[in-house]
C-alpha positions as CSV (number, residue, x, y, z in Angstrom):
1,X,107.3,94.0,135.0
2,X,108.9,95.2,131.7
3,X,111.4,93.0,130.0
4,X,114.8,94.3,128.9
5,X,114.4,92.5,125.6
6,X,114.4,95.3,122.9
7,X,112.6,95.3,119.6
8,X,115.0,96.1,116.8
9,X,114.0,98.7,114.3
10,X,115.2,98.9,110.7
11,X,118.1,101.4,110.4
12,X,116.8,103.3,107.4
13,X,113.1,104.3,107.8
14,X,113.2,107.2,105.3
15,X,110.6,107.3,102.5
16,X,111.6,107.7,98.9
17,X,112.0,111.3,97.7
18,X,108.9,113.4,97.9
19,X,106.7,113.1,94.8
20,X,104.2,115.8,93.9
21,X,104.6,117.3,97.4
22,X,103.6,114.2,99.3
23,X,106.3,111.9,100.7
24,X,105.9,108.4,99.3
25,X,102.6,109.2,97.6
26,X,101.9,108.5,94.0
27,X,102.1,112.2,93.1
28,X,99.5,114.9,93.6
29,X,98.4,114.7,89.9
30,X,97.9,110.9,90.1
31,X,96.1,111.2,93.5
32,X,93.8,113.8,91.9
33,X,93.0,111.4,89.0
34,X,91.9,108.7,91.5
35,X,89.9,111.2,93.7
36,X,88.1,112.3,90.6
37,X,86.5,108.9,90.4
38,X,84.5,109.6,93.6
39,X,80.8,110.2,93.0
40,X,79.2,113.1,94.8
41,X,80.5,115.4,97.5
42,X,80.8,118.7,95.5
43,X,78.7,120.6,98.0
44,X,80.2,119.3,101.3
45,X,83.4,120.0,103.2
46,X,86.3,117.8,102.0
47,X,88.5,115.8,104.3
48,X,92.3,115.7,104.1
49,X,93.9,112.3,104.8
50,X,97.5,111.8,106.1
51,X,100.1,109.1,105.7
52,X,100.6,107.0,108.8
53,X,104.3,106.8,108.2
54,X,104.9,110.5,108.2
55,X,101.8,112.4,109.1
56,X,102.0,114.2,105.8
57,X,99.0,114.8,103.6
58,X,97.9,112.2,101.1
59,X,94.9,113.6,99.4
60,X,91.8,115.8,99.9
61,X,88.6,113.8,99.6
62,X,85.1,115.0,98.8
63,X,82.4,113.9,101.3
64,X,79.0,112.8,100.0
65,X,75.7,114.0,101.4
66,X,72.6,111.9,102.0
67,X,71.1,113.3,98.8
68,X,74.3,112.5,96.9
69,X,74.1,108.9,98.0
70,X,70.5,108.5,97.0
71,X,71.2,110.0,93.6
72,X,74.1,107.6,93.1
73,X,71.8,104.6,93.8
74,X,69.3,105.9,91.3
75,X,72.0,106.0,88.6
76,X,73.3,102.6,89.7
77,X,69.8,101.0,89.2
78,X,69.9,102.1,85.5
79,X,73.4,100.8,85.0
80,X,72.5,97.5,86.8
81,X,69.8,96.6,84.3
82,X,72.1,96.7,81.4
83,X,74.9,94.9,83.2
84,X,72.5,92.1,84.3
85,X,71.5,91.6,80.7
86,X,75.0,90.5,79.9
87,X,75.7,86.8,80.2
88,X,77.5,85.5,83.4
89,X,80.3,84.4,81.1
90,X,80.7,87.9,79.7
91,X,80.7,89.4,83.1
92,X,83.2,86.9,84.3
93,X,85.6,87.8,81.6
94,X,85.9,91.3,83.0
95,X,87.2,89.8,86.2
96,X,89.7,87.7,84.3
97,X,91.1,90.7,82.6
98,X,91.2,92.6,85.9
99,X,93.3,89.8,87.4
100,X,95.9,90.4,84.7
101,X,95.9,94.1,85.2
102,X,96.3,93.9,88.9
103,X,99.4,91.7,88.7
104,X,100.9,93.8,85.9
105,X,100.5,97.1,87.7
106,X,101.1,96.1,91.3
107,X,103.9,98.4,92.0
108,X,101.7,101.5,92.1
109,X,99.1,99.9,94.4
110,X,101.8,98.5,96.7
111,X,103.0,102.1,97.2
112,X,99.3,103.2,97.7
113,X,98.5,100.6,100.3
114,X,101.7,101.3,102.2
115,X,101.2,105.1,102.2
116,X,97.6,104.9,103.1
117,X,97.6,102.1,105.7
118,X,101.1,102.1,107.0
119,X,101.8,98.5,106.1
120,X,105.1,96.8,105.4
121,X,105.4,96.1,101.7
122,X,105.1,92.3,102.1
123,X,101.8,92.8,103.9
124,X,100.7,95.1,101.1
125,X,101.6,92.3,98.6
126,X,99.2,90.0,100.5
127,X,96.5,92.3,99.4
128,X,97.6,92.2,95.8
129,X,97.7,88.4,95.8
130,X,94.3,88.1,97.5
131,X,92.8,90.5,94.9
132,X,94.3,88.4,92.1
133,X,93.0,85.1,93.6
134,X,89.5,86.5,94.0
135,X,89.3,87.9,90.5
136,X,90.7,84.6,89.0
137,X,88.3,82.4,91.1
138,X,85.1,84.2,90.2
139,X,86.3,84.7,86.6
140,X,86.6,81.0,86.4
141,X,83.6,79.8,88.4
142,X,80.9,82.5,88.4
143,X,79.1,81.3,85.2
144,X,78.9,77.8,86.7
145,X,77.6,79.0,90.0
146,X,74.9,81.1,88.3
147,X,73.8,78.5,85.7
148,X,70.2,77.3,85.9
149,X,69.9,74.1,88.0
150,X,67.5,71.3,87.2
151,X,66.2,69.2,90.1
152,X,63.8,66.2,90.4
153,X,60.2,67.2,90.3
154,X,57.5,65.9,92.6
155,X,56.4,63.3,90.0
156,X,59.3,62.2,87.8
157,X,58.5,62.5,84.1
158,X,55.5,64.6,84.8
159,X,57.0,67.5,86.8
160,X,60.1,69.4,85.6
161,X,61.6,71.7,88.3
162,X,64.5,74.0,88.3
163,X,66.2,76.9,90.1
164,X,67.5,80.1,88.5
165,X,69.3,83.0,90.1
166,X,68.6,86.8,89.8
167,X,70.9,89.5,91.0
168,X,69.7,91.4,94.1
169,X,69.9,94.8,92.3
170,X,72.2,97.4,93.8
171,X,74.5,96.2,96.6
172,X,75.8,98.6,99.2
173,X,79.3,97.7,100.5
174,X,80.9,99.5,103.5
175,X,84.6,98.6,103.5
176,X,87.2,99.1,106.3
177,X,90.5,100.8,106.3
178,X,92.7,97.9,107.3
179,X,92.7,95.8,104.1
180,X,91.5,98.4,101.5
181,X,92.4,96.5,98.4
182,X,91.8,92.9,99.3
183,X,88.5,93.4,101.1
184,X,87.2,95.6,98.3
185,X,87.9,92.8,95.8
186,X,86.5,90.1,98.1
187,X,83.2,91.9,98.4
188,X,82.8,93.9,95.2
189,X,83.9,91.5,92.6
190,X,81.5,88.6,93.3
191,X,78.6,91.1,93.6
192,X,79.4,92.4,90.1
193,X,79.9,88.9,88.7
194,X,76.4,88.1,90.0
195,X,74.9,90.9,87.9
196,X,74.5,93.6,90.5
197,X,75.6,97.1,90.5
198,X,77.6,98.2,93.5
199,X,77.8,101.4,95.6
200,X,80.8,101.2,97.8
201,X,81.8,103.4,100.7
202,X,85.4,102.7,101.6
203,X,87.0,104.3,104.6
204,X,88.4,107.8,103.9
205,X,91.8,106.8,105.2
206,X,92.4,104.2,102.5
207,X,90.1,105.3,99.7
208,X,92.8,105.6,97.0
209,X,93.4,101.8,97.0
210,X,89.7,101.1,96.3
211,X,89.7,103.9,93.6
212,X,92.7,102.3,92.0
213,X,91.0,99.0,91.7
214,X,87.9,100.8,90.4
215,X,89.9,102.4,87.6
216,X,91.4,99.0,86.6
217,X,87.9,97.4,86.6
218,X,86.6,99.9,84.1
219,X,89.7,99.4,82.0
220,X,89.0,95.7,82.1
221,X,85.5,96.3,80.6
222,X,83.2,97.1,83.5
223,X,80.7,99.6,82.2
224,X,80.8,103.1,83.8
225,X,78.3,103.5,86.5
226,X,78.1,99.9,87.4
227,X,80.4,100.3,90.4
228,X,80.3,103.7,92.0
229,X,82.3,104.9,95.0
230,X,81.1,107.4,97.6
231,X,82.9,108.8,100.6
232,X,81.6,110.1,103.9
233,X,81.1,109.4,107.6
234,X,78.6,106.8,108.5
235,X,76.8,109.3,110.6
236,X,76.1,111.4,107.6
237,X,75.4,108.9,104.8
238,X,74.8,105.6,106.6
239,X,71.1,105.9,106.6
240,X,70.9,106.4,102.9
241,X,73.2,103.4,102.3
242,X,71.0,101.2,104.3
243,X,67.7,102.5,102.9
244,X,68.8,102.3,99.3
245,X,70.7,99.0,99.2
246,X,69.0,95.8,98.0
247,X,71.7,94.0,99.9
248,X,74.2,95.4,102.5
249,X,77.7,94.1,103.0
250,X,79.6,95.5,106.0
251,X,83.0,94.9,107.5
252,X,83.9,96.6,110.7
253,X,83.2,96.7,114.5
254,X,80.6,94.4,116.2
255,X,78.6,97.3,117.7
256,X,78.2,99.1,114.4
257,X,77.4,95.8,112.7
258,X,74.6,95.1,115.2
259,X,73.2,98.5,114.7
260,X,73.2,98.2,110.9
261,X,71.6,94.7,111.1
262,X,68.7,96.2,113.0
263,X,68.2,98.9,110.4
264,X,68.3,96.4,107.6
265,X,65.9,94.0,109.3
266,X,63.2,96.7,109.3
267,X,63.4,96.7,105.5
268,X,63.3,92.9,105.1
269,X,66.4,93.0,102.9
270,X,69.4,90.9,103.6
271,X,73.0,91.5,104.7
272,X,76.3,90.0,105.5
273,X,78.6,91.2,108.3
274,X,82.2,90.5,109.1
275,X,82.9,91.9,112.6
276,X,85.4,91.7,115.4
277,X,87.5,88.9,116.8
278,X,89.7,87.8,119.6
279,X,91.4,85.0,117.7
280,X,93.1,82.1,119.5
281,X,96.1,79.9,118.6
282,X,96.5,76.5,120.3
283,X,99.9,74.9,120.3
284,X,99.6,71.2,120.9
285,X,102.4,69.4,122.9
286,X,103.7,67.6,119.8
287,X,104.1,70.8,117.8
288,X,107.3,71.7,116.1
289,X,108.2,74.6,118.4
290,X,110.4,76.5,115.9
291,X,107.8,76.4,113.2
292,X,105.0,77.3,115.6
293,X,107.0,80.3,116.9
294,X,107.8,81.5,113.4
295,X,104.1,81.0,112.3
296,X,102.9,82.9,115.4
297,X,105.0,86.0,114.5
298,X,103.2,86.2,111.1
299,X,99.8,85.3,112.7
300,X,100.1,88.1,115.3
301,X,102.0,90.9,113.6
302,X,101.1,91.0,109.9
303,X,99.8,94.5,109.1
304,X,100.8,95.4,112.7
305,X,98.1,93.2,114.0
306,X,95.4,95.2,112.3
307,X,93.9,92.2,110.6
308,X,90.5,90.9,111.5
309,X,91.9,87.3,111.7
310,X,95.1,88.2,113.6
311,X,95.9,86.0,116.6
312,X,95.7,87.8,120.0
313,X,95.7,84.8,122.3
314,X,98.2,81.9,122.3
315,X,97.6,78.7,124.4
316,X,100.7,76.6,124.7
317,X,101.0,73.2,126.4
318,X,103.0,73.5,129.6
319,X,105.5,70.8,128.3
320,X,106.8,73.2,125.7
321,X,105.6,76.6,127.0
322,X,109.0,77.8,128.1
323,X,110.7,76.7,124.9
324,X,108.0,78.2,122.7
325,X,108.0,81.5,124.6
326,X,111.7,81.9,124.3
327,X,111.6,81.2,120.5
328,X,108.6,83.4,119.9
329,X,109.9,86.3,122.0
330,X,113.3,86.2,120.2
331,X,111.7,86.2,116.8
332,X,109.3,89.0,117.8
333,X,112.1,91.1,119.1
334,X,114.1,90.7,115.9
335,X,111.4,92.1,113.7
336,X,112.5,95.0,111.6
337,X,110.2,98.1,111.8
338,X,110.2,100.7,109.2
339,X,108.3,102.9,106.7
340,X,110.3,102.7,103.5
341,X,108.4,101.7,100.4
342,X,110.4,98.5,99.9
343,X,110.6,94.9,101.3
344,X,113.2,95.6,103.9
345,X,110.9,96.3,106.9
346,X,108.9,93.3,108.3
347,X,106.3,95.4,110.2
348,X,105.0,98.9,109.5
349,X,103.0,101.2,111.7
350,X,99.5,101.5,113.0
351,X,97.1,103.3,110.7
352,X,95.5,105.9,113.0
353,X,95.9,107.8,116.2
354,X,92.8,106.0,117.5
355,X,94.5,102.6,117.0
356,X,97.7,103.8,118.6
357,X,95.7,105.0,121.6
358,X,93.9,101.7,122.0
359,X,97.1,99.6,121.8
360,X,98.9,101.8,124.3
361,X,95.9,101.7,126.7
362,X,95.7,97.9,126.5
363,X,99.4,97.4,127.2
364,X,99.5,99.9,130.0
365,X,96.4,98.5,131.6
366,X,97.9,95.0,131.6
367,X,101.3,96.3,132.9
368,X,99.7,98.3,135.7
369,X,97.7,95.2,136.9
370,X,100.7,92.9,137.0
371,X,101.2,91.4,133.6
372,X,104.7,90.9,132.2
373,X,105.8,92.5,129.0
374,X,108.2,90.0,127.5
375,X,109.2,92.2,124.6
376,X,107.9,95.4,123.1
377,X,105.4,97.5,124.9
378,X,106.5,100.9,123.6
379,X,105.4,103.5,121.0
380,X,108.2,104.4,118.6
381,X,107.9,108.1,117.7
382,X,111.5,108.0,116.5
383,X,110.3,105.9,113.6
384,X,107.1,107.7,112.8
385,X,104.0,109.1,114.5
386,X,102.1,105.8,114.7
387,X,104.7,103.1,115.2
388,X,104.3,100.7,118.1
389,X,106.6,97.8,118.9
390,X,105.3,94.2,118.5
391,X,104.4,93.2,122.0
392,X,104.2,89.9,123.8
393,X,102.5,89.7,127.2
394,X,102.3,86.9,129.9
395,X,100.3,86.8,133.1
396,X,97.3,88.4,131.6
397,X,94.2,87.9,133.8
398,X,90.5,88.5,133.2
399,X,90.4,92.0,134.8
400,X,93.0,93.2,132.2
401,X,91.7,94.7,128.9
402,X,93.8,92.5,126.6
403,X,92.3,89.4,128.1
404,X,88.9,89.6,126.3
405,X,88.8,92.9,124.4
406,X,89.9,93.0,120.8
407,X,93.1,95.1,120.6
408,X,93.5,95.1,116.9
409,X,97.2,95.9,117.1
410,X,100.6,94.2,117.5
411,X,99.8,92.7,121.0
412,X,99.4,89.1,121.9
413,X,99.1,87.2,125.3
414,X,100.6,83.8,126.0
415,X,98.8,81.3,128.3
416,X,99.7,77.8,129.4
417,X,97.5,74.7,129.6
418,X,97.8,71.0,130.5
419,X,94.6,69.5,129.1
420,X,93.7,70.0,125.4
421,X,89.9,70.0,126.2
422,X,90.6,72.9,128.7
423,X,92.5,74.8,126.0
424,X,89.7,74.4,123.6
425,X,87.1,75.6,126.1
426,X,89.2,78.6,126.9
427,X,89.7,79.4,123.3
428,X,86.0,79.2,122.8
429,X,85.2,81.2,125.9
430,X,84.6,84.5,124.0
431,X,81.7,86.2,122.4
432,X,83.7,86.2,119.2
433,X,84.3,83.4,116.7
434,X,86.1,84.7,113.6
435,X,89.4,82.8,113.1
436,X,91.6,80.3,115.0
437,X,94.9,78.4,114.6
438,X,96.1,75.0,115.7
439,X,99.7,73.7,115.6
440,X,100.6,70.0,115.7
441,X,103.0,67.6,113.9
442,X,100.0,65.3,113.6
443,X,97.7,66.8,110.9
444,X,94.8,64.6,111.8
445,X,95.0,65.6,115.5
446,X,95.2,69.2,114.5
447,X,92.1,68.9,112.3
448,X,90.1,67.2,115.1
449,X,91.0,70.1,117.5
450,X,90.1,72.6,114.8
451,X,86.7,71.1,114.3
452,X,85.9,71.7,118.0
453,X,86.7,75.4,117.8
454,X,83.8,77.8,117.4
455,X,85.3,80.0,114.7
456,X,84.3,80.5,111.1
457,X,87.8,79.7,109.8
458,X,90.5,77.5,111.5
459,X,94.0,77.0,110.2
460,X,96.1,74.0,111.1
461,X,99.9,74.8,111.1
462,X,99.2,78.3,109.8
463,X,97.9,81.4,111.4
464,X,95.3,82.7,108.9
465,X,96.6,82.6,105.3
466,X,95.6,79.0,104.5
467,X,91.9,79.8,104.8
468,X,92.2,83.5,103.8
469,X,93.9,82.5,100.5
470,X,91.6,79.4,99.8
471,X,89.0,81.4,97.9
472,X,87.0,78.3,97.2
473,X,86.0,77.9,100.8
474,X,83.7,80.3,102.7
475,X,85.1,82.9,105.2
476,X,83.2,84.6,108.0
477,X,82.4,84.6,111.7
478,X,80.4,82.8,114.2
479,X,78.7,84.4,117.3
480,X,79.4,88.2,117.5
481,X,82.0,87.9,114.7
482,X,79.4,88.2,112.0
483,X,76.7,86.8,109.8
484,X,77.1,85.4,106.3
485,X,80.2,84.4,104.4
486,X,82.5,85.8,101.7
487,X,84.4,83.6,99.2
488,X,83.4,80.3,97.6
489,X,80.0,79.8,95.9
490,X,78.3,81.2,98.9
491,X,80.2,84.5,98.6
492,X,78.6,85.0,95.2
493,X,75.2,83.4,95.6
494,X,74.5,85.6,98.7
495,X,74.2,88.5,96.2
496,X,71.4,86.7,94.3
497,X,67.7,85.8,94.7
498,X,66.9,82.2,94.0
499,X,63.8,81.4,92.1
500,X,62.2,78.0,91.7
501,X,60.1,77.2,88.6
502,X,58.2,73.9,88.1
503,X,56.3,72.8,85.0
504,X,53.6,70.2,85.5
505,X,52.4,67.9,82.7
506,X,49.5,65.5,82.5
507,X,48.5,64.2,86.0
508,X,47.4,67.0,88.4
509,X,48.5,67.0,92.0
510,X,45.0,66.9,93.3
511,X,42.4,64.0,92.6
512,X,40.0,64.4,89.7
513,X,36.4,65.1,90.8
514,X,35.4,61.5,90.3
515,X,38.1,60.0,92.5
516,X,37.5,59.9,96.3
517,X,40.1,61.7,98.4
518,X,40.7,58.5,100.5
519,X,41.5,56.5,97.4
520,X,43.7,59.3,96.0
521,X,45.6,59.5,99.3
522,X,46.3,55.7,99.4
523,X,47.6,55.8,95.8
524,X,49.8,58.8,96.6
525,X,51.1,57.0,99.7
526,X,52.1,54.0,97.6
527,X,53.8,56.3,95.1
528,X,55.7,58.2,97.8
529,X,57.1,54.9,99.2
530,X,58.2,53.9,95.7
531,X,59.8,57.3,95.1
532,X,61.9,57.0,98.1
533,X,63.7,54.0,96.5
534,X,64.4,55.7,93.2
535,X,67.6,57.6,92.6
536,X,67.0,61.3,92.8
């Protein structure tokens, strides 16, 4: 059954006047400046990328070959040695200067992110703010995280022990198209702060945003060659990236992540993966319905739902389910869609034809099998080639695709529950475990429910931004949603090798030749008992 509740579209969806032949783009000369920063690809067929809002060309991008990538890594190894010789404090100052440049020049990259990814401008600003937060955090804390650490030796006073950190070497980073600026910053900047060089492969669709940040990083003092960007399909250059990387960082689909993990494991190098999700929200019976409904709109439809931590399942207590559903559907239907490069539209378009096809197929599958479309459920070619209305479903059952598959678009399903434990079990009943959300007037009760959810990040009275923006805490997935964490100390230290060094003085840790082993063992046993009582 399809609801008659419409989704309102912004009246004016026209882009600003064409600049350099590309509507809404930074101008062909400027785009060419950024593309010139790509390393390799002179001998391969280039790819032309198009703007989601209009379908018009954005830029023509060179595509690297396997040999190109291997040559880039060789150059990066030379650059890395000089970069690692700089002190952690000096490297961190580059990030601090980058923070200031990003905020000062944000207007250009806001246009870039909108044009490349099809986002509303406020969603594009989320990327600017995330980039600034990451640069400031590691600019402030990297030197402390990397400082040598002294620990108690086996025999106090006679054994001095410590831990030091070495960079991995050259880090390979494969970045997705959906958050091209923020995820570049969140992965690349701590790797650089740790003393590594970086070879990054951003997605072709949103490469200009990464190249823009690359340009600013070098202006902030990053030596040329320390961070290099290559472009190409994974099927063409993925093997070289895996085989040449001393550490691999990947954000993308779960099947691809599992394949990459198997390849990396054969080399006995390490990796981190942020993969898919089917993120739940639980609305407890005491929740403020108006606030929960407003928060759910942001949680579900930011960046048109193309956010790894977007909510796709909402569990609402039956006591407030009808009230919440009315409020949520009304707010969703009122969202303004549009493609202008300003702050008027509240939701942009999907980024690719593939995503539009997936979203449409999920909604049509649910509709055909008896689900109700409470609002939305239609593509909007009148606004642009890839627009799709924000969509709320009810009556979704296990045989329907949106029940368990990740949609990665502006589609969410509402379910009722009567017992909180049942809601928690249903929220956890998925192979994924990336993000979750809990809403309650009682912060302690919300925290307790959050702690029972099997997700790497959980937000209480927020959809995702509270953890996403708290750079000091780790972010990542459980189960099929990934391995490893970004952000926090862990987000930097994963790019290092720890080394323990101990210096022994005087007494050896084996008995002298004249002392029987049994006597030595009794003496050491007494000493171990005494050591347990000493402050360590």
